[in-house]
C-alpha positions in Angstrom: -131.7 -102.3 -108.3 -131.4 -103.3 -104.7 -132.0 -100.1 -102.4 -129.6 -99.6 -99.7 -132.0 -100.0 -96.4 -135.4 -101.7 -98.5 -136.5 -104.8 -96.7 -137.8 -107.3 -99.4 -136.7 -105.5 -101.9 -136.7 -108.1 -104.6 -140.3 -107.0 -106.2 -142.1 -110.7 -106.9 -140.7 -111.6 -102.6 -142.5 -108.3 -101.9 -145.5 -109.1 -103.7 -145.8 -112.4 -101.8 -145.6 -110.7 -98.9 -148.2 -107.7 -100.0 -150.5 -110.8 -100.9 -150.0 -113.1 -97.4 -149.9 -110.0 -95.0 -153.3 -109.0 -97.3 -155.2 -112.0 -96.4 -154.1 -112.1 -93.0 -155.6 -108.8 -92.1 -158.7 -109.2 -94.4 -159.3 -112.9 -92.2 -158.9 -110.6 -89.1 -160.8 -107.6 -90.3 -163.6 -110.5 -91.2 -163.9 -111.5 -87.7 -165.4 -107.9 -86.8 -169.1 -107.1 -87.0 -168.5 -104.1 -88.8 -167.7 -106.2 -91.5 -170.4 -108.7 -91.5 -172.5 -105.7 -92.1 -170.5 -104.3 -94.9 -170.7 -107.4 -96.6 -174.4 -107.7 -95.6 -175.4 -103.9 -97.1 -173.9 -105.0 -100.3 -176.4 -107.7 -100.3 -178.8 -105.7 -99.8 -178.0 -103.2 -103.2 -176.8 -106.2 -105.6 -179.6 -108.9 -104.6 -182.2 -105.6 -105.0 -181.1 -104.8 -108.9 -183.3 -105.9 -111.4 -184.6 -108.9 -109.0 -187.2 -110.3 -109.8 -191.1 -109.8 -109.9 -193.3 -112.0 -107.2 -194.2 -115.2 -109.0 -197.2 -116.0 -111.0 -199.2 -118.5 -108.5 -198.3 -115.9 -106.0 -199.7 -115.1 -102.2 -202.7 -112.5 -101.8 -202.6 -110.6 -98.6 -205.2 -109.5 -97.1 -204.4 -106.3 -95.2 -205.7 -105.3 -92.2 -204.6 -101.5 -93.0 -206.3 -98.2 -92.3 -209.1 -98.6 -94.7 -210.4 -101.7 -93.0 -210.4 -100.5 -89.3 -211.9 -97.6 -90.4 -214.6 -99.5 -92.4 -215.2 -102.0 -89.7 -215.9 -99.9 -87.0 -213.9 -102.2 -84.2 -211.5 -101.4 -81.7 -208.2 -103.8 -81.9 -207.7 -106.5 -82.0 -211.5 -107.4 -83.7 -213.8 -110.0 -82.2 -212.8 -113.4 -83.2 -215.8 -113.8 -85.0 -214.4 -111.5 -87.6 -212.0 -113.7 -88.4 -213.9 -117.0 -88.4 -216.4 -114.9 -91.2 -213.6 -114.2 -93.1 -212.3 -117.8 -93.0 -215.6 -118.9 -94.4 -215.5 -116.2 -97.4 -212.2 -116.6 -97.8 -213.0 -120.8 -98.3 -216.1 -120.1 -100.0 -214.5 -117.8 -102.4 -212.0 -121.0 -103.5 -209.1 -119.8 -101.5 -206.5 -123.3 -101.7 -204.8 -122.5 -97.8 -205.1 -119.4 -95.4 -202.8 -118.1 -92.7 -203.4 -115.9 -90.8 -200.8 -114.0 -89.2 -202.4 -113.3 -85.8 -201.4 -114.9 -82.2 -204.6 -116.6 -80.6 -202.6 -117.6 -77.6 -205.2 -116.6 -74.9 -209.0 -117.0 -74.5 -211.3 -114.1 -75.7 -215.1 -114.2 -75.2 -217.4 -117.5 -75.7 -218.9 -117.1 -78.8 -215.5 -115.5 -80.3 -213.9 -118.2 -79.5 -216.8 -120.5 -80.4 -217.0 -119.1 -83.9 -213.6 -119.3 -84.7 -212.9 -122.6 -84.1 -216.0 -123.6 -86.0 -214.5 -122.0 -88.8 -211.3 -123.8 -88.5 -210.1 -126.7 -90.6 -206.7 -128.1 -92.3 -206.8 -125.4 -94.9 -205.5 -123.5 -91.7 -202.4 -121.8 -90.5 -202.4 -119.7 -86.8 -199.0 -117.4 -86.2 -196.8 -119.4 -83.5 -194.6 -117.2 -81.8 -190.9 -117.6 -80.2 -189.1 -115.0 -77.8 -185.9 -115.4 -76.3 -185.3 -114.1 -73.1 -182.2 -113.0 -71.8 -181.2 -112.8 -68.3 -177.6 -112.5 -66.1 -179.2 -116.3 -64.9 -180.7 -117.7 -67.8 -181.7 -117.8 -71.1 -185.0 -118.6 -71.7 -187.2 -119.8 -74.9 -190.9 -118.8 -74.7 -193.1 -120.4 -77.2 -196.4 -118.7 -77.7 -198.6 -121.1 -79.7 -203.0 -120.8 -80.8 -205.0 -122.8 -78.2 -205.4 -125.9 -77.9 -209.1 -125.4 -79.1 -207.6 -124.2 -82.4 -205.1 -126.8 -83.1 -207.3 -129.6 -81.7 -210.4 -128.1 -85.0 -207.9 -129.3 -87.3 -206.1 -126.1 -87.7 -202.0 -125.8 -88.1 -199.6 -123.9 -86.2 -196.2 -122.0 -87.6 -193.6 -119.7 -86.3 -194.1 -116.0 -87.5 -191.2 -115.1 -85.7 -188.3 -113.7 -87.9 -184.3 -112.4 -86.7 -183.6 -108.9 -87.5 -179.8 -109.2 -88.2 -177.3 -106.6 -86.5 -178.4 -103.2 -88.3 -181.9 -104.7 -87.8 -182.5 -105.7 -91.8 -184.6 -108.8 -92.4 -182.4 -110.8 -94.5 -182.3 -114.6 -93.0 -185.0 -116.8 -94.1 -186.1 -118.8 -90.3 -184.9 -121.8 -90.4 -188.3 -123.3 -88.1 -188.8 -126.8 -89.4 -192.6 -125.9 -88.2 -191.8 -122.2 -89.5 -195.5 -120.2 -90.6 -194.5 -120.1 -94.8 -193.1 -123.6 -94.4 -196.7 -124.7 -92.6 -198.7 -122.7 -95.0 -196.9 -123.7 -98.1 -197.4 -127.7 -96.6 -201.4 -127.1 -96.1 -201.3 -125.8 -99.7 -200.0 -129.4 -100.7 -196.6 -127.8 -102.1 -193.3 -129.6 -100.8 -191.0 -126.9 -99.7 -187.5 -127.2 -100.9 -184.4 -127.4 -98.8 -183.1 -124.0 -97.4 -179.1 -124.2 -96.8 -177.5 -123.0 -94.1 -177.8 -119.5 -93.5 -180.7 -118.9 -96.1 -180.6 -115.1 -97.8 -184.2 -113.8 -98.4 -184.9 -113.0 -102.3 -186.7 -109.6 -102.6 -189.5 -109.2 -105.0 -189.9 -105.3 -104.4 -190.7 -102.7 -102.5 -193.9 -102.9 -100.0 -196.9 -103.6 -101.3 -195.5 -105.6 -104.4 -197.8 -108.4 -103.7 -201.3 -108.3 -104.8 -203.4 -107.1 -101.5 -206.8 -106.3 -100.9 -208.0 -104.8 -98.0 -209.8 -107.2 -95.5 -213.3 -105.6 -95.5 -213.4 -106.7 -99.1 -212.6 -109.8 -98.8 -215.3 -110.1 -96.5 -217.3 -109.1 -100.1 -215.0 -110.2 -102.7 -218.2 -110.4 -104.8 -218.6 -106.4 -104.7 -215.3 -105.2 -104.6 -212.9 -107.5 -105.9 -212.7 -109.5 -109.3 -214.6 -112.8 -110.0 -212.3 -115.6 -108.5 -209.6 -113.6 -107.4 -209.3 -116.3 -105.0 -209.8 -119.2 -106.3 -206.5 -121.5 -105.7 -204.8 -119.3 -104.2 -202.6 -119.1 -100.9 -204.1 -116.0 -98.2 -201.9 -114.6 -96.5 -204.2 -112.7 -93.3 -202.4 -109.8 -91.5 -201.6 -106.6 -90.2 -200.1 -104.5 -93.4 -200.0 -100.6 -92.0 -199.2 -97.5 -94.0 -199.5 -95.0 -91.4 -196.0 -95.4 -90.2 -193.9 -97.1 -92.5 -190.7 -95.0 -93.0 -188.0 -96.5 -91.4 -187.0 -94.5 -89.0 -190.6 -94.2 -87.4 -191.0 -97.9 -87.2 -194.6 -99.3 -87.3 -197.0 -102.1 -85.9 -194.9 -105.3 -87.2 -193.3 -103.7 -89.9 -189.3 -104.5 -90.7 -186.5 -103.5 -92.9 -185.6 -105.4 -95.6 -183.1 -105.7 -98.2 -184.8 -103.4 -100.1 -185.4 -100.5 -97.3 -181.9 -99.5 -98.4 -183.7 -98.0 -101.8 -186.9 -96.4 -100.6 -186.5 -96.3 -96.2 -189.9 -97.2 -95.9 -190.4 -100.7 -94.0 -192.7 -103.9 -94.8 -195.3 -105.3 -93.5 -195.0 -109.0 -91.4 -197.3 -110.9 -93.5 -195.6 -109.3 -97.3 -192.5 -110.6 -95.8 -194.2 -114.0 -94.6 -195.1 -113.8 -98.4 -191.5 -113.6 -100.2 -190.3 -116.1 -96.9 -193.0 -118.7 -98.8 -191.9 -117.8 -102.2 -188.5 -118.2 -101.4 -189.3 -121.5 -100.0 -192.2 -123.0 -102.6 -189.9 -121.8 -105.5 -186.3 -122.1 -104.8 -185.3 -118.2 -105.0 -183.6 -118.2 -102.0 -179.9 -116.9 -102.1 -177.3 -119.2 -100.6 -174.4 -117.3 -98.1 -170.8 -118.5 -99.8 -168.7 -120.7 -97.0 -165.4 -119.8 -95.6 -164.2 -121.9 -98.8 -165.8 -120.4 -101.1 -164.9 -116.6 -99.9 -161.3 -117.3 -99.0 -160.7 -118.9 -102.8 -162.2 -115.4 -104.1 -160.0 -113.6 -102.3 -157.1 -115.1 -102.6 -157.6 -114.6 -106.8 -158.3 -111.2 -106.7 -154.8 -110.8 -104.3 -153.0 -112.6 -107.1 -154.7 -111.1 -110.0 -153.7 -107.7 -107.9 -149.8 -109.0 -108.1 -150.1 -109.6 -111.4 -150.9 -106.2 -112.2 -148.5 -104.9 -110.9 -145.7 -107.4 -111.1 -143.6 -104.3 -113.6 -144.6 -101.1 -113.1 -147.2 -99.2 -111.2 -149.0 -96.1 -113.0 -152.4 -94.4 -113.7 -153.4 -97.9 -115.2 -153.1 -99.3 -111.6 -155.7 -97.4 -110.7 -157.7 -97.5 -113.7 -157.4 -101.2 -113.2 -158.7 -101.0 -110.0 -161.8 -99.4 -110.4 -162.0 -102.1 -113.4 -161.7 -105.1 -110.6 -164.2 -103.5 -107.9 -166.9 -103.4 -110.5 -165.9 -106.6 -111.9 -166.1 -108.1 -108.6 -169.4 -106.0 -107.6 -171.0 -107.7 -111.3 -169.5 -111.4 -110.4 -171.1 -111.0 -107.3 -174.6 -110.1 -108.7 -174.4 -112.6 -111.4 -173.9 -114.7 -108.5 -176.7 -114.2 -106.8 -179.1 -113.8 -110.1 -178.3 -116.6 -111.6 -177.0 -119.4 -109.3 -178.8 -118.3 -106.1 -175.1 -118.1 -104.5 -173.8 -115.0 -102.8 -170.3 -113.9 -102.2 -169.5 -110.8 -101.0 -167.6 -108.2 -103.3 -165.9 -106.5 -100.0 -163.3 -109.1 -99.2 -161.8 -109.5 -102.8 -162.1 -105.3 -103.8 -160.3 -104.5 -100.4 -157.9 -107.6 -101.5 -156.9 -106.3 -105.0 -157.1 -102.3 -103.6 -154.5 -103.4 -100.9 -152.2 -105.1 -102.9 -152.0 -102.7 -105.6 -152.3 -99.8 -103.1 -149.3 -101.0 -101.5 -147.4 -101.8 -104.3 -147.8 -98.3 -105.7 -146.8 -96.8 -102.1 -143.3 -99.1 -102.1 -143.1 -97.7 -106.2 -143.7 -93.9 -105.0 -141.1 -94.3 -102.0 -138.7 -95.9 -104.1 -139.0 -93.2 -106.9 -138.6 -90.6 -103.7 -135.1 -92.4 -103.1 -134.3 -92.7 -106.8 -134.5 -89.1 -107.5 -133.0 -88.1 -104.0 -129.7 -90.3 -105.4 -130.0 -88.1 -108.8 -130.4 -84.8 -107.0 -128.0 -85.3 -104.4 -125.6 -85.9 -106.8 -125.6 -82.7 -108.0 -126.7 -80.5 -105.1 -123.6 -78.7 -105.6 -124.9 -76.9 -109.2 -125.1 -73.2 -108.5 -125.4 -70.0 -109.9 -121.1 -69.2 -110.8 -122.6 -65.3 -110.6 -123.4 -66.4 -106.3 -120.1 -68.1 -106.3 -118.2 -65.2 -107.3 -120.7 -62.9 -105.2 -120.2 -65.0 -102.4 -116.8 -65.1 -102.8 -116.3 -61.5 -102.7 -118.7 -61.1 -99.8 -119.1 -63.6 -97.4 -120.6 -62.1 -95.0 -124.1 -62.9 -97.1 -123.8 -66.3 -95.9 -126.3 -65.9 -93.4 -130.0 -66.2 -93.1 -132.2 -63.8 -94.4 -133.9 -62.1 -97.9 -135.7 -59.0 -99.9 -138.1 -58.9 -102.1 -137.5 -58.6 -106.3 -139.2 -59.2 -109.2 -138.3 -62.4 -110.8 -138.7 -64.5 -113.6 -139.4 -68.3 -112.2 -138.4 -71.4 -114.4 -139.3 -74.8 -114.1 -138.3 -77.5 -115.9 -139.6 -81.9 -115.9 -138.7 -84.6 -117.6 -141.9 -86.6 -119.3 -142.4 -90.2 -118.3 -139.3 -90.0 -116.2 -141.1 -92.7 -113.5 -141.6 -95.4 -116.5 -138.0 -94.9 -117.8 -136.4 -94.8 -113.8 -138.8 -98.4 -113.2 -137.5 -99.7 -116.6 -133.8 -98.9 -115.9 -134.6 -99.8 -112.0 -131.9 -102.6 -112.2 -129.1 -100.6 -114.1 -128.3 -97.9 -111.7 -125.4 -96.7 -113.6 -127.2 -96.2 -117.1 -129.6 -94.4 -114.9 -127.8 -92.3 -113.7 -125.4 -91.5 -116.3 -128.9 -90.1 -118.1 -129.5 -87.9 -115.9 -126.3 -86.6 -115.7 -126.3 -86.6 -119.8 -129.2 -85.0 -119.5 -129.1 -81.7 -116.2 -125.8 -81.2 -117.5 -126.5 -79.6 -120.6 -129.8 -77.8 -119.4 -127.8 -76.6 -116.5 -125.1 -75.0 -118.8 -128.0 -73.5 -120.3 -129.3 -71.8 -117.9 -126.1 -70.5 -116.4 -125.1 -69.4 -120.4 -128.3 -67.6 -120.1 -127.7 -65.5 -116.9 -129.6 -67.9 -114.4 -129.7 -69.2 -110.9 -130.3 -73.0 -110.4 -131.9 -72.7 -107.7 -132.7 -76.8 -107.3 -132.5 -80.3 -108.7 -135.2 -82.0 -108.0 -134.7 -85.6 -108.8 -135.3 -84.6 -113.1 -136.7 -81.6 -112.4 -135.1 -78.2 -112.7 -136.2 -74.8 -110.7 -133.9 -71.8 -111.3 -134.6 -68.1 -112.1 -133.0 -64.5 -113.0 -132.7 -61.2 -111.7 -130.6 -62.4 -108.7 -128.6 -62.7 -106.8 -127.7 -60.2 -109.9 -129.9 -57.7 -111.3 -130.7 -58.5 -115.1 -133.3 -55.9 -116.6 -134.2 -58.0 -119.7 -135.1 -61.2 -117.1 -138.1 -62.3 -118.7 -136.7 -62.8 -122.5 -133.4 -63.9 -121.0 -135.7 -67.2 -119.3 -137.6 -67.4 -122.1 -134.7 -67.3 -124.1 -133.3 -70.2 -121.9 -136.2 -72.4 -121.9 -136.2 -72.9 -126.4 -132.4 -73.1 -125.5 -133.1 -76.2 -123.3 -136.2 -77.9 -125.7 -133.1 -77.4 -128.3 -130.9 -79.1 -125.7 -133.2 -81.9 -125.1 -133.5 -82.2 -128.9 -129.9 -82.8 -129.4 -129.5 -85.2 -126.6 -132.1 -87.8 -128.0 -130.3 -88.3 -131.3 -127.8 -89.3 -129.8 -129.8 -91.2 -127.4 -131.4 -93.0 -130.8 -128.3 -93.9 -132.6 -126.8 -95.0 -129.7 -130.1 -97.7 -129.1 -129.7 -98.3 -132.7 -125.3 -99.3 -132.3 -125.9 -100.8 -129.7 -129.8 -102.7 -129.8 -131.1 -101.2 -126.4 -134.6 -99.8 -126.0 -135.2 -96.2 -126.5 -135.7 -93.9 -124.0 -136.9 -91.1 -125.8 -137.0 -87.6 -123.7 -140.1 -84.7 -123.7 -139.5 -81.8 -121.2 -142.5 -79.5 -119.8 -141.1 -76.3 -118.9 -143.3 -73.6 -117.0 -142.5 -70.0 -116.9 -144.1 -66.8 -114.6 -142.7 -63.2 -113.6 -143.7 -62.0 -110.4 -142.6 -60.5 -107.3 -141.2 -63.0 -104.4 -138.2 -63.1 -101.4 -135.3 -64.1 -102.1 -132.0 -65.5 -100.2 -130.6 -68.0 -98.1 -133.0 -69.4 -96.3 -133.0 -72.7 -94.5 -131.3 -73.8 -90.5 -127.9 -72.1 -89.4 -126.2 -75.3 -90.1 -127.7 -75.4 -93.5 -129.0 -73.3 -96.2 -129.9 -72.6 -99.9 -130.1 -69.3 -101.7 -133.5 -69.6 -103.0 -136.7 -67.8 -103.5 -140.4 -67.7 -102.6 -143.8 -66.5 -102.9 -146.9 -67.3 -105.1 -145.4 -66.6 -108.7 -142.9 -69.2 -107.9 -146.0 -71.1 -107.2 -148.1 -70.4 -110.5 -144.5 -71.3 -112.4 -144.3 -74.8 -110.8 -147.9 -75.0 -111.9 -147.4 -74.1 -115.4 -145.2 -76.5 -116.0 -147.4 -78.7 -114.7 -150.3 -77.9 -116.7 -147.8 -77.5 -119.6 -148.8 -81.4 -120.8 -152.1 -80.5 -120.4 -152.6 -78.1 -123.1 -150.0 -79.8 -125.7 -147.7 -77.7 -125.3 -143.6 -77.8 -124.5 -143.8 -74.4 -122.6 -146.3 -72.2 -120.8 -145.5 -68.7 -119.9 -147.3 -66.5 -117.0 -148.9 -63.2 -118.1 -146.6 -61.3 -116.9 -143.5 -63.1 -118.9 -145.6 -63.1 -121.9 -146.7 -58.8 -121.6 -142.3 -58.5 -121.5 -141.2 -60.6 -124.2 -144.2 -60.0 -126.3 -141.6 -57.6 -128.3 -139.3 -60.2 -129.2 -140.9 -63.6 -129.2 -144.8 -64.7 -130.8 -147.0 -65.6 -127.9 -150.2 -67.0 -128.1 -153.2 -67.1 -125.2 -154.3 -70.8 -124.5 -156.5 -70.5 -121.7 -157.1 -68.3 -118.2 -156.1 -70.6 -114.8 -157.7 -69.2 -111.4 -154.4 -68.1 -109.0 -154.6 -68.7 -105.5 -154.8 -65.2 -104.0 -156.9 -63.3 -107.0 -160.6 -64.0 -108.2 -160.1 -63.4 -111.4 -158.5 -66.4 -113.4 -154.9 -65.0 -115.9 -154.6 -65.8 -119.1 -151.4 -68.7 -119.9 -149.6 -68.1 -123.0 -146.7 -70.4 -125.0 -144.3 -69.0 -127.6 -145.0 -69.5 -130.6 -141.9 -70.4 -133.8 -143.8 -69.6 -136.9 -147.2 -68.2 -136.9 -148.0 -64.6 -139.0 -150.8 -61.8 -138.4 -153.8 -63.7 -139.6 -152.9 -67.2 -137.9 -152.4 -65.1 -134.7 -155.9 -63.6 -135.0 -157.6 -66.5 -136.0 -156.2 -68.3 -133.2 -157.4 -65.5 -130.8 -160.7 -65.8 -131.6 -160.6 -69.0 -131.5 -159.7 -68.6 -127.9 -162.6 -66.3 -127.3 -165.2 -68.7 -128.6 -163.7 -71.4 -125.7 -164.2 -68.9 -123.4 -167.3 -68.3 -124.3 -168.5 -71.9 -124.7 -169.6 -71.6 -128.1 -167.1 -73.9 -129.6 -168.7 -77.5 -131.1 -166.4 -80.4 -131.8 -167.6 -80.4 -135.5 -166.5 -76.6 -135.5 -164.8 -76.1 -138.8 -161.9 -74.2 -136.8 -160.6 -77.6 -135.8 -159.7 -78.2 -139.2 -157.9 -75.3 -140.0 -156.4 -73.9 -137.3 -153.9 -77.1 -136.9 -153.1 -76.1 -140.3 -152.6 -72.6 -140.5 -150.5 -73.2 -136.8 -149.5 -76.9 -136.8 -147.3 -76.3 -133.1 -150.5 -76.1 -131.8 -152.6 -79.4 -133.5 -152.1 -81.3 -129.8 -153.9 -78.1 -128.3 -156.4 -78.0 -130.3 -157.3 -81.6 -130.5 -157.0 -80.8 -126.4 -160.1 -78.6 -126.6 -161.7 -80.4 -129.3 -161.8 -83.5 -126.8 -162.6 -81.2 -123.9 -165.6 -79.7 -125.9 -167.0 -83.4 -126.9 -166.7 -84.4 -123.1 -169.0 -81.3 -122.1 -171.7 -81.8 -124.3 -171.2 -85.6 -123.8 
């Protein structure tokens, strides 16, 4: 149905526009630094889910840690003769290659420099550093490399610098061809794999996940370490302090990694170099998906979203959205774990949500417009008693009100949104159906001395005991609600007969009613130019809440406590639950009317309700089998309670 004033009123056209706008919006958002950081943060979480352990031949880390600092009893930096001694001991213990993550760019004492030079060989890699100095005048790249006499003695140089993301987290493997880890792999006789552009690191766990020994232990492996501990192993030597490992405190040569989102702790630079080594040698690195792949994933998500809401939107739309977000995250994880490819789930998730929620917003607005049209068509319906009273005393046509005890009724058709969506292309049939529904219901209200306050689409609000006094207002309201149910049943029989004759779908109608009695303010309310005879108050709000809650108890009618007391002498009422009412500290009970229930059944039901309040019910309680047989009209209510009890226990 074409709604006047709606642009893109055709649903396929509207969805196509939504998809296009979503793609444009995401392409613009993706240029923002915050978007990239969100994508990388999703990588942090996904890449550390069930992450692999370090390989069996993973490097061994010799940590310059607190125990070593205490044991050596030397001020840092330690004399290079001590490092020379370590190199000889590691080499003698069978180490295949040794990487010292220590910058030796400047001379120290002659004896120490001579000692380290004598210990150096082609199996040794010394760390270098590269720093970009940016000034308003120029950018200057400065490299700090080991002293020439060390490289002349056969040592290799590896740049140990790493790049941190905009949030200070290390994720990207450095692209240096002479990187520290690459050079050490070459020294060990390994053939490093070719890294993809923007290669991301695969973490192997939190800090100290690699085999780690203290520096002083490596100096005396015979006494401190198992036999052949270093045999044929690659060894990284560097700072690994634990006295300041938390991200908010910083630390010497320690950085945040993807695993920091779980632990909040930094990882030593030497362990990061070992992780880079295994990513390169064993090809664990993860490629960041290129733009065409990302754009394709976002487009597919937008198309799937359009297909989801192609016919209608509702609670299934929201459920499908939640499922899709989970699937997108799962697929992204699978890409990381099994394809070494990271496609961020952020873009597809945002695309799906944008299209589904955008169409849901359109549908909600369209439904509101439809309800408004129906309401306007019946806006002149008021109580005949009110018409008579106003005609006799026109002075009452003024703003103002009075306090009165009213019985307020709300009724609403269940599933009206689905019916309206089904008949969206046939406005005449939709309007005719609403007319056929509201006409008998309005007649019932007026026949029972009620005042119709307003129509809200398929909802009727009515009240009793105003403008004319009605001593039995609660009884009349309940009688009207029961008669309304009979009117709905009669209309459904007519609709079923017509559907069978015409071969058209049956649009069966179901109604929920809430009635509450209490003090309200009633009178002419609005502006000087337009006003309605209406009522306000907490009693009205509770009546509306009861109508909406009736479906949660599997009944067509819910009564407030005061209404139930006033009609208990005429009708059989049964308590169902207690609800908390605004302005009160204690919950108030709600009731329904039963047509067939003897004293024994009512007593059993009341005992059931008390057990429910006390939390003594269990899903396998025999009462869930016996009570539906004693009071069949509450079978749905007992099933709902049983489901709630099962959920609570689960």
